[in-house]
C-alpha positions as CSV (number, residue, x, y, z in Angstrom):
1,X,196.0,-76.9,7.4
2,X,195.8,-80.5,8.5
3,X,197.8,-81.6,5.5
4,X,200.5,-79.1,6.3
5,X,200.8,-80.3,9.9
6,X,201.0,-83.9,8.7
7,X,203.7,-83.0,6.3
8,X,205.8,-81.3,9.0
9,X,205.5,-84.3,11.3
10,X,207.2,-86.5,8.7
11,X,210.9,-87.2,9.1
12,X,213.0,-84.7,7.0
13,X,214.3,-87.5,4.8
14,X,210.8,-88.5,3.8
15,X,209.5,-85.0,3.1
16,X,210.9,-84.8,-0.5
17,X,209.3,-88.2,-1.3
18,X,205.9,-87.1,-0.1
19,X,206.1,-83.8,-2.0
20,X,207.0,-85.7,-5.2
21,X,204.1,-88.1,-4.6
22,X,201.6,-85.2,-4.2
23,X,202.9,-83.5,-7.4
24,X,202.7,-86.7,-9.4
25,X,199.1,-87.3,-8.2
26,X,198.1,-83.7,-9.1
27,X,199.6,-84.2,-12.6
28,X,198.3,-87.6,-13.4
29,X,195.0,-87.6,-11.5
30,X,193.9,-83.9,-11.1
31,X,190.5,-85.0,-10.0
32,X,192.0,-86.7,-7.0
33,X,194.1,-83.7,-6.0
34,X,191.4,-81.1,-6.6
35,X,187.8,-81.6,-7.3
36,X,186.4,-79.8,-10.4
37,X,185.1,-76.3,-9.6
38,X,181.4,-75.8,-10.1
39,X,180.0,-72.7,-11.8
40,X,178.0,-70.2,-9.7
41,X,174.9,-70.7,-11.8
42,X,174.6,-74.2,-10.4
43,X,172.5,-73.4,-7.4
44,X,171.8,-75.8,-4.5
45,X,173.1,-78.8,-6.5
46,X,170.7,-78.1,-9.5
47,X,171.6,-76.9,-13.0
48,X,168.5,-75.2,-14.3
49,X,168.2,-74.9,-18.1
50,X,165.7,-72.7,-20.1
51,X,164.8,-74.1,-23.5
52,X,162.1,-74.0,-26.2
53,X,160.7,-77.5,-26.8
54,X,159.6,-76.8,-30.4
55,X,163.1,-76.9,-32.0
56,X,163.9,-80.5,-33.1
57,X,166.3,-82.1,-33.0
58,X,167.9,-79.7,-30.5
59,X,165.0,-79.7,-28.0
60,X,161.6,-81.2,-28.6
61,X,159.0,-83.6,-27.2
62,X,159.0,-87.0,-28.8
63,X,155.9,-88.5,-27.1
64,X,152.8,-87.2,-25.3
65,X,154.6,-86.3,-22.1
66,X,155.4,-82.6,-22.6
67,X,157.2,-82.3,-19.3
68,X,160.1,-84.3,-20.4
69,X,161.7,-82.8,-23.6
70,X,164.5,-84.6,-25.4
71,X,167.0,-83.8,-28.0
72,X,170.7,-82.9,-28.5
73,X,170.6,-79.9,-26.1
74,X,169.0,-81.9,-23.4
75,X,171.6,-84.6,-23.6
76,X,174.4,-82.0,-23.6
77,X,172.8,-80.3,-20.5
78,X,172.5,-83.6,-18.7
79,X,176.2,-84.4,-19.4
80,X,177.1,-80.9,-18.0
81,X,175.0,-81.6,-14.9
82,X,176.6,-85.0,-14.4
83,X,180.0,-83.5,-14.7
84,X,179.3,-80.9,-12.0
85,X,177.4,-83.5,-9.8
86,X,174.2,-81.6,-10.1
87,X,170.6,-82.5,-10.8
88,X,169.3,-81.2,-14.1
89,X,166.1,-79.2,-14.2
90,X,164.6,-78.2,-17.6
91,X,162.2,-75.3,-17.9
92,X,160.4,-75.1,-21.2
93,X,159.0,-71.9,-22.6
94,X,158.3,-69.8,-25.7
95,X,161.5,-68.7,-27.5
96,X,160.9,-65.0,-26.7
97,X,160.9,-65.7,-23.0
98,X,164.4,-67.4,-22.9
99,X,166.7,-64.5,-22.5
100,X,164.4,-62.5,-20.1
101,X,164.2,-65.6,-17.9
102,X,168.0,-65.8,-17.9
103,X,168.2,-62.2,-16.9
104,X,165.7,-62.7,-14.1
105,X,167.9,-65.6,-12.8
106,X,165.1,-68.1,-13.3
107,X,167.7,-70.4,-15.0
108,X,171.4,-70.9,-14.9
109,X,171.8,-71.1,-18.7
110,X,169.8,-70.9,-22.0
111,X,170.4,-73.7,-24.5
112,X,167.9,-74.1,-27.3
113,X,169.7,-74.1,-30.7
114,X,170.5,-70.4,-30.4
115,X,173.0,-68.8,-32.8
116,X,176.0,-67.1,-31.3
117,X,175.9,-63.5,-32.3
118,X,178.0,-60.4,-31.2
119,X,174.7,-58.6,-30.4
120,X,173.7,-61.2,-27.8
121,X,177.2,-61.3,-26.3
122,X,176.9,-57.6,-25.3
123,X,174.4,-58.7,-22.6
124,X,175.4,-62.4,-22.0
125,X,178.4,-64.7,-22.1
126,X,178.3,-67.4,-24.8
127,X,180.1,-70.7,-25.3
128,X,179.9,-72.5,-28.7
129,X,179.1,-76.2,-28.7
130,X,177.9,-77.1,-32.2
131,X,178.7,-75.9,-35.7
132,X,175.8,-74.8,-37.9
133,X,174.9,-72.7,-40.9
134,X,172.0,-70.5,-42.0
135,X,169.9,-71.8,-44.8
136,X,167.1,-70.4,-46.9
137,X,164.5,-73.1,-47.7
138,X,161.6,-73.3,-50.1
139,X,159.2,-76.0,-51.4
140,X,160.4,-78.8,-53.6
141,X,160.7,-77.6,-57.2
142,X,161.6,-74.0,-56.3
143,X,164.8,-73.0,-58.3
144,X,167.9,-72.5,-56.2
145,X,169.2,-69.1,-55.6
146,X,172.7,-67.8,-56.4
147,X,172.5,-64.8,-54.0
148,X,170.4,-63.4,-51.2
149,X,169.5,-60.5,-53.6
150,X,167.2,-62.8,-55.5
151,X,164.8,-62.8,-52.5
152,X,164.0,-59.1,-53.4
153,X,160.3,-58.5,-53.2
154,X,159.5,-62.1,-52.0
155,X,157.7,-63.2,-48.8
156,X,160.1,-64.8,-46.3
157,X,159.0,-66.4,-43.0
158,X,161.1,-66.3,-39.8
159,X,160.6,-67.3,-36.2
160,X,159.8,-64.2,-34.0
161,X,162.4,-63.4,-31.4
162,X,165.3,-64.9,-33.3
163,X,168.2,-63.0,-34.9
164,X,167.0,-63.8,-38.4
165,X,164.9,-60.6,-38.5
166,X,168.0,-58.5,-37.9
167,X,170.1,-60.5,-40.4
168,X,167.4,-60.2,-43.2
169,X,167.2,-56.5,-42.3
170,X,170.8,-56.1,-43.3
171,X,170.0,-57.7,-46.6
172,X,166.9,-55.4,-47.1
173,X,169.1,-52.3,-46.5
174,X,171.4,-53.4,-49.2
175,X,168.4,-54.1,-51.6
176,X,166.9,-50.7,-50.9
177,X,170.3,-49.0,-51.4
178,X,170.6,-50.8,-54.8
179,X,167.1,-49.6,-55.8
180,X,165.4,-53.0,-55.4
181,X,162.3,-53.8,-53.5
182,X,163.0,-55.4,-50.0
183,X,161.9,-58.8,-48.9
184,X,158.6,-58.9,-47.1
185,X,159.4,-60.5,-43.7
186,X,156.7,-62.4,-41.9
187,X,157.2,-63.5,-38.3
188,X,155.6,-66.4,-36.6
189,X,155.9,-67.6,-33.0
190,X,157.2,-71.1,-33.5
191,X,159.4,-72.9,-36.0
192,X,156.8,-75.3,-37.2
193,X,154.5,-72.5,-38.1
194,X,157.2,-70.9,-40.1
195,X,157.8,-74.2,-42.1
196,X,154.0,-74.5,-42.6
197,X,153.8,-71.2,-44.4
198,X,156.1,-72.5,-47.1
199,X,154.3,-75.9,-47.3
200,X,150.9,-74.2,-47.9
201,X,152.5,-71.7,-50.3
202,X,151.8,-68.6,-48.3
203,X,155.4,-67.4,-48.5
204,X,158.3,-68.0,-50.9
205,X,160.8,-69.3,-48.4
206,X,161.8,-69.5,-44.7
207,X,165.1,-69.0,-42.9
208,X,166.5,-71.6,-40.5
209,X,169.6,-73.5,-39.4
210,X,170.9,-76.6,-41.3
211,X,170.8,-78.7,-38.2
212,X,167.1,-78.2,-37.6
213,X,166.4,-78.4,-41.3
214,X,167.9,-82.0,-41.4
215,X,165.3,-83.1,-39.0
216,X,162.5,-81.3,-40.9
217,X,163.6,-82.9,-44.2
218,X,163.6,-86.4,-42.6
219,X,160.2,-85.6,-41.2
220,X,158.5,-84.2,-44.3
221,X,160.3,-86.3,-46.9
222,X,161.0,-84.4,-50.1
223,X,158.7,-81.5,-49.6
224,X,161.5,-79.0,-48.8
225,X,164.4,-77.8,-50.7
226,X,167.5,-75.7,-49.7
227,X,167.5,-72.7,-52.0
228,X,170.8,-71.2,-50.8
229,X,173.3,-71.5,-47.9
230,X,174.7,-67.9,-47.6
231,X,178.2,-67.4,-46.3
232,X,177.5,-65.5,-43.1
233,X,180.4,-65.7,-40.5
234,X,178.1,-64.6,-37.6
235,X,175.9,-67.7,-38.1
236,X,178.3,-70.5,-37.7
237,X,177.8,-71.8,-34.2
238,X,175.2,-72.7,-31.7
239,X,175.9,-71.4,-28.2
240,X,175.1,-71.8,-24.6
241,X,174.3,-68.5,-23.0
242,X,174.9,-67.6,-19.3
243,X,174.8,-64.4,-17.4
244,X,178.1,-62.4,-17.7
245,X,180.7,-63.9,-15.4
246,X,184.3,-64.6,-16.6
247,X,184.9,-67.4,-14.2
248,X,181.6,-69.2,-15.0
249,X,182.4,-68.8,-18.8
250,X,185.7,-70.4,-18.4
251,X,184.3,-73.3,-16.4
252,X,181.6,-73.8,-19.0
253,X,184.1,-73.6,-21.8
254,X,186.4,-76.1,-20.1
255,X,183.5,-78.5,-19.6
256,X,182.3,-78.3,-23.2
257,X,185.9,-78.8,-24.4
258,X,186.2,-81.9,-22.2
259,X,182.9,-83.3,-23.6
260,X,184.2,-82.7,-27.1
261,X,187.6,-84.3,-26.4
262,X,186.2,-87.5,-24.9
263,X,183.8,-88.1,-27.7
264,X,180.6,-87.3,-25.8
265,X,179.4,-84.5,-28.1
266,X,180.1,-86.6,-31.1
267,X,178.0,-89.5,-29.7
268,X,175.1,-87.0,-29.2
269,X,175.6,-85.8,-32.8
270,X,175.3,-89.3,-34.2
271,X,172.3,-90.1,-32.0
272,X,170.4,-87.1,-33.2
273,X,171.8,-86.9,-36.7
274,X,172.5,-83.2,-36.5
275,X,175.3,-83.2,-39.1
276,X,174.0,-85.8,-41.6
277,X,171.1,-84.9,-43.7
278,X,170.9,-88.4,-45.3
279,X,170.7,-90.2,-42.0
280,X,167.3,-91.8,-41.5
281,X,166.0,-90.8,-38.1
282,X,162.8,-91.7,-36.2
283,X,161.1,-88.5,-37.0
284,X,157.4,-89.2,-37.3
285,X,155.7,-88.8,-40.6
286,X,152.4,-87.6,-39.1
287,X,151.1,-84.6,-40.8
288,X,153.1,-85.1,-43.9
289,X,150.2,-86.2,-45.9
290,X,147.3,-84.1,-47.2
291,X,144.5,-86.2,-45.6
292,X,143.0,-85.8,-42.2
293,X,144.6,-88.3,-39.8
294,X,141.8,-89.6,-37.6
295,X,144.2,-91.7,-35.6
296,X,146.3,-88.6,-34.7
297,X,143.2,-86.7,-33.9
298,X,141.7,-89.3,-31.5
299,X,145.1,-89.9,-29.9
300,X,145.3,-86.2,-29.1
301,X,141.8,-86.0,-27.9
302,X,142.2,-88.8,-25.4
303,X,145.8,-88.1,-24.4
304,X,146.6,-87.3,-20.8
305,X,148.8,-84.4,-22.1
306,X,145.7,-82.6,-23.6
307,X,143.6,-83.4,-20.6
308,X,146.2,-82.1,-18.3
309,X,146.7,-78.9,-20.4
310,X,142.9,-78.3,-20.4
311,X,142.7,-78.7,-16.7
312,X,145.4,-76.2,-16.2
313,X,143.7,-73.8,-18.5
314,X,140.4,-74.2,-16.7
315,X,142.0,-73.9,-13.3
316,X,143.9,-70.7,-14.2
317,X,140.8,-69.1,-15.6
318,X,138.5,-70.0,-12.7
319,X,140.9,-69.0,-10.0
320,X,141.9,-65.8,-11.8
321,X,138.3,-64.8,-12.5
322,X,137.2,-65.5,-8.9
323,X,140.0,-63.3,-7.5
324,X,139.2,-60.6,-10.1
325,X,135.5,-60.5,-9.0
326,X,136.5,-60.4,-5.3
327,X,138.8,-57.5,-6.0
328,X,136.5,-55.6,-8.3
329,X,133.3,-55.5,-6.2
330,X,134.6,-53.2,-3.5
331,X,136.4,-51.1,-6.1
332,X,133.1,-50.7,-8.1
333,X,131.2,-49.7,-4.9
334,X,133.8,-46.9,-4.2
335,X,133.8,-45.7,-7.8
336,X,130.0,-45.6,-7.8
337,X,129.8,-43.3,-4.8
338,X,129.3,-39.6,-5.5
339,X,131.9,-38.4,-3.1
340,X,135.4,-37.4,-4.3
341,X,138.4,-38.8,-2.4
342,X,142.1,-39.7,-3.0
343,X,141.1,-43.4,-2.8
344,X,138.7,-43.0,-5.6
345,X,141.3,-41.2,-7.7
346,X,143.8,-44.0,-7.0
347,X,141.4,-46.7,-7.9
348,X,140.4,-45.0,-11.1
349,X,144.1,-44.9,-12.0
350,X,144.4,-48.6,-11.2
351,X,141.5,-49.4,-13.5
352,X,142.9,-47.2,-16.4
353,X,146.4,-48.5,-16.1
354,X,145.6,-52.2,-16.2
355,X,143.0,-51.8,-19.0
356,X,145.5,-49.8,-21.1
357,X,148.5,-52.2,-20.7
358,X,148.5,-55.4,-23.0
359,X,147.9,-58.5,-21.0
360,X,151.0,-60.2,-22.4
361,X,153.2,-57.2,-21.3
362,X,151.7,-57.5,-17.8
363,X,152.4,-61.2,-17.7
364,X,156.0,-60.8,-18.8
365,X,156.6,-57.9,-16.4
366,X,155.4,-59.9,-13.5
367,X,157.4,-63.0,-14.5
368,X,160.7,-61.4,-15.6
369,X,160.9,-57.8,-14.4
370,X,159.5,-58.1,-10.9
371,X,162.1,-60.7,-9.7
372,X,164.9,-58.1,-10.5
373,X,163.4,-55.7,-7.9
374,X,162.2,-58.4,-5.4
375,X,164.5,-61.4,-5.3
376,X,161.9,-63.4,-3.4
377,X,160.0,-63.9,-6.6
378,X,163.0,-65.9,-8.0
379,X,162.3,-68.6,-5.5
380,X,160.8,-71.9,-6.6
381,X,157.5,-71.3,-4.9
382,X,156.8,-68.5,-7.5
383,X,155.8,-70.9,-10.3
384,X,154.4,-70.0,-13.7
385,X,151.1,-71.1,-12.5
386,X,151.1,-68.6,-9.6
387,X,152.6,-65.9,-11.9
388,X,149.9,-66.4,-14.5
389,X,147.1,-66.3,-11.8
390,X,148.5,-63.0,-10.4
391,X,148.9,-61.3,-13.7
392,X,145.5,-62.4,-15.1
393,X,143.7,-61.6,-11.8
394,X,145.0,-58.0,-11.7
395,X,144.3,-57.5,-15.4
396,X,140.8,-59.1,-15.3
397,X,139.8,-57.1,-12.2
398,X,140.2,-53.8,-14.1
399,X,137.7,-55.0,-16.7
400,X,135.3,-56.6,-14.1
401,X,135.2,-53.3,-12.2
402,X,133.5,-51.6,-15.2
403,X,131.0,-54.5,-15.5
404,X,130.2,-54.3,-11.8
405,X,130.0,-50.6,-11.7
406,X,127.6,-50.5,-14.7
407,X,125.5,-53.2,-13.0
408,X,125.3,-51.3,-9.7
409,X,124.4,-48.1,-11.5
410,X,121.6,-49.8,-13.4
411,X,119.8,-50.7,-10.1
412,X,117.0,-48.1,-9.4
413,X,118.2,-45.7,-6.7
414,X,114.8,-46.0,-5.3
415,X,115.6,-49.5,-4.2
416,X,118.2,-48.3,-1.8
417,X,116.0,-45.5,-0.5
418,X,113.2,-47.9,0.1
419,X,115.3,-50.5,1.9
420,X,116.8,-47.7,4.0
421,X,113.3,-46.6,4.9
422,X,112.4,-50.1,6.1
423,X,115.4,-49.9,8.5
424,X,117.8,-52.2,6.8
425,X,121.5,-51.7,7.5
426,X,123.8,-50.6,4.6
427,X,125.2,-54.1,4.6
428,X,121.8,-55.8,4.3
429,X,120.8,-53.3,1.6
430,X,123.6,-54.4,-0.6
431,X,123.4,-58.1,0.2
432,X,119.6,-58.4,0.1
433,X,118.5,-55.7,-2.3
434,X,121.1,-54.3,-4.6
435,X,123.5,-57.2,-5.3
436,X,120.8,-59.7,-6.3
437,X,119.5,-57.3,-9.0
438,X,123.0,-56.1,-10.1
439,X,124.1,-59.8,-10.3
440,X,121.4,-60.5,-13.0
441,X,122.5,-57.5,-15.0
442,X,126.3,-58.3,-14.6
443,X,126.0,-62.0,-15.3
444,X,126.0,-62.0,-19.2
445,X,129.0,-59.7,-19.6
446,X,130.8,-61.5,-16.8
447,X,130.4,-64.9,-18.5
448,X,131.6,-63.3,-21.7
449,X,134.6,-61.9,-19.9
450,X,135.3,-65.3,-18.4
451,X,135.2,-67.0,-21.8
452,X,137.6,-64.3,-23.1
453,X,139.9,-65.0,-20.1
454,X,139.8,-68.7,-20.8
455,X,141.3,-68.0,-24.2
456,X,143.8,-65.5,-22.9
457,X,145.4,-68.1,-20.7
458,X,147.2,-69.3,-23.9
459,X,149.6,-66.3,-23.4
460,X,151.1,-68.1,-20.4
461,X,153.0,-70.4,-22.7
462,X,155.7,-67.6,-23.0
463,X,156.6,-68.2,-19.3
464,X,156.5,-72.0,-19.7
465,X,153.0,-72.8,-18.3
466,X,151.9,-76.0,-20.0
467,X,148.3,-75.0,-20.7
468,X,146.2,-76.4,-23.5
469,X,147.5,-74.4,-26.4
470,X,151.1,-74.8,-25.3
471,X,150.7,-78.5,-25.3
472,X,149.1,-78.3,-28.7
473,X,152.1,-76.4,-30.1
474,X,154.6,-78.7,-28.7
475,X,152.8,-81.7,-30.2
476,X,152.5,-80.0,-33.6
477,X,156.2,-79.3,-33.6
478,X,156.8,-83.0,-33.2
479,X,154.3,-84.3,-35.7
480,X,153.4,-81.5,-38.1
481,X,149.8,-82.7,-37.8
482,X,148.4,-79.1,-37.7
483,X,144.8,-79.9,-38.5
484,X,144.5,-82.9,-36.2
485,X,146.0,-81.3,-33.1
486,X,144.4,-77.9,-33.5
487,X,141.0,-79.7,-34.0
488,X,141.5,-81.6,-30.8
489,X,142.3,-78.4,-29.0
490,X,139.3,-76.8,-30.5
491,X,137.1,-79.6,-29.1
492,X,138.4,-79.0,-25.6
493,X,137.8,-75.3,-25.8
494,X,134.3,-75.8,-27.2
495,X,133.4,-78.2,-24.4
496,X,134.5,-75.8,-21.7
497,X,132.8,-72.7,-23.3
498,X,129.6,-74.4,-24.0
499,X,129.4,-75.7,-20.5
500,X,129.7,-72.2,-19.1
501,X,127.2,-70.9,-21.5
502,X,124.8,-73.6,-20.3
503,X,125.5,-72.6,-16.8
504,X,124.8,-69.0,-17.6
505,X,121.4,-69.8,-18.9
506,X,120.5,-71.8,-15.8
507,X,121.6,-69.0,-13.5
508,X,119.7,-66.4,-15.6
509,X,116.6,-68.5,-15.3
510,X,117.1,-68.7,-11.5
511,X,117.2,-64.9,-11.3
512,X,114.5,-64.2,-13.8
513,X,112.2,-63.1,-10.9
514,X,114.2,-60.0,-10.6
515,X,113.5,-58.9,-14.2
516,X,111.2,-55.9,-13.9
517,X,110.0,-56.3,-17.5
518,X,108.8,-59.8,-16.7
519,X,107.2,-58.7,-13.4
520,X,105.2,-55.9,-15.2
521,X,104.2,-58.3,-18.0
522,X,103.0,-61.0,-15.5
523,X,101.1,-58.4,-13.5
524,X,99.3,-57.2,-16.6
């Protein structure tokens, strides 16, 4: 409005000149006339990207700091954020959690070396940014294949959650129709585990993309060999996925086109050698040999990344179990009462439901499904740490209820009658008589349940919690030092478990006075 008034105030003879100047400015310098529009998925000046940090060279961790992934995708994401004057926020997680997180609006886009397929575009918009091709890879010395039919009856490894399973399923259907045995498809959670199955000879081949294979071949030397590169039109491009929105898709496409035109994407391709198999990269050779690398083992054992992951694992287990016990005690008391009530029926349903549902399903439901019903859980305060504690606390409380209920039932009913005859209140009866005896009975299974919970925390990697096993997988993807890094993680788990076993013995000794068998034996 102000510009219109200013234009009208000009003398009539100058108005055509002013209009021409504005038109020329808009044509020559469009950024001056109109600022570039920002997509709606850029929220509060932040572009949030979900990615899987175990897919080099697209996204991976080069050093010990697992909170700062690098790679081709990260550079492209940073270029997009810079173009839109936004801050880049990267959320790392298991591959299977990427699209659910995008649906739950935990990130603006998903970018992790993901193939553009029609099936995915039914639910999401996609913009291609890098050419690629599907490859079938085997160990060095394996004869090349002339067609996919030659995989008939052979074991083939793929990463779970990817579209490779569907693609190989089409090949299997054709094999079955031709009267041939189908491929035996084995799925593994991460790309490096897929490659490892071929290296150790467990499977005949694995399926991947040529861009990722270039990095693996530089990393592992001449241990791998491309068996066949099938001509599959649906597997020709990596794509950035966003929630369906025509305007956002156009803006993203324009931004990618601009980065391609000005040479930015080519610079990134050269930097990460995504199109040149012969280029020598800086991929580490750790794990390529057959001997145990003590240097890599001690480096992992003393690294801050492993220590931080172990502390997160321990914190999640302790907090979740404490909350579970707090919830389970009153529930166990109600379930132990002989009276029937609606509350008791509801609590029995609660225990049955959360004992029946898989822990991973509960975790994914709380992280990805609940935010769709309650938008408040999309906010930044609801972190993977809190989501994991909530899910594990609810799940664990259902099991702890049964432990506490059995312990309370094991206390002689005469104890309660005797305490009541002495005039103790119901509160004092429980605190001074029943609970101390029930605690001794419940302690061994409770410690066992805690140890199990300590290991279950590894499931939280699917929602990007950087606990101990997630850190281990990220480092293995970078180095291929399976034995060394798994051994280091094992040491951390053993230290934590043995500490609590020691603590259990000490506490049991403290409460040995309440053991009726020992009391009778001492009296005799």
